[in-house]
C-alpha positions as CSV (number, residue, x, y, z in Angstrom):
1,M,0.3,0.1,0.2
2,V,1.4,3.4,-0.5
3,F,0.4,6.4,1.0
4,Q,0.9,9.9,0.3
5,V,3.0,11.9,2.6
6,E,2.3,15.9,3.3
7,V,3.7,18.2,4.9
8,S,3.6,21.1,6.6
9,A,4.2,24.3,6.3
10,H,4.1,23.7,10.7
11,A,5.9,20.9,10.1
12,A,8.2,21.9,7.3
13,Q,9.2,25.3,9.8
14,D,10.0,22.4,12.3
15,I,12.4,20.4,10.6
16,E,14.2,23.7,9.5
17,E,13.8,24.5,12.6
18,H,15.6,21.8,14.5
19,Y,17.9,21.2,11.5
20,V,20.0,24.8,11.7
21,W,20.2,23.7,15.3
22,I,21.5,20.5,14.9
23,Q,23.4,22.3,12.8
24,E,25.3,23.9,14.4
25,R,26.4,22.2,16.6
26,N,27.9,19.5,14.2
27,P,27.3,19.6,10.8
28,A,27.9,16.0,9.2
29,A,25.3,15.1,12.0
30,A,22.1,18.0,10.4
31,E,23.4,17.0,7.8
32,K,22.8,12.8,9.2
33,W,19.7,13.5,11.0
34,F,17.6,15.5,7.7
35,N,18.7,12.5,5.3
36,G,17.2,10.1,7.5
37,I,13.5,12.7,8.2
38,M,12.8,12.9,5.1
39,T,13.5,8.9,4.6
40,K,11.1,8.2,7.2
41,L,8.8,11.0,6.0
42,F,8.1,10.0,1.5
43,N,8.5,6.1,1.9
44,F,5.7,5.2,4.3
């Protein structure tokens, strides 16, 4: 079964804010985190 995921504006803003926070502290971890969350969101 395939699902379509729609990320709300609020959720996208939250993701971006979390990414920036992580990126300021550990850029490599931020990339890994972002790629991981995007993979999870769009592979339902």
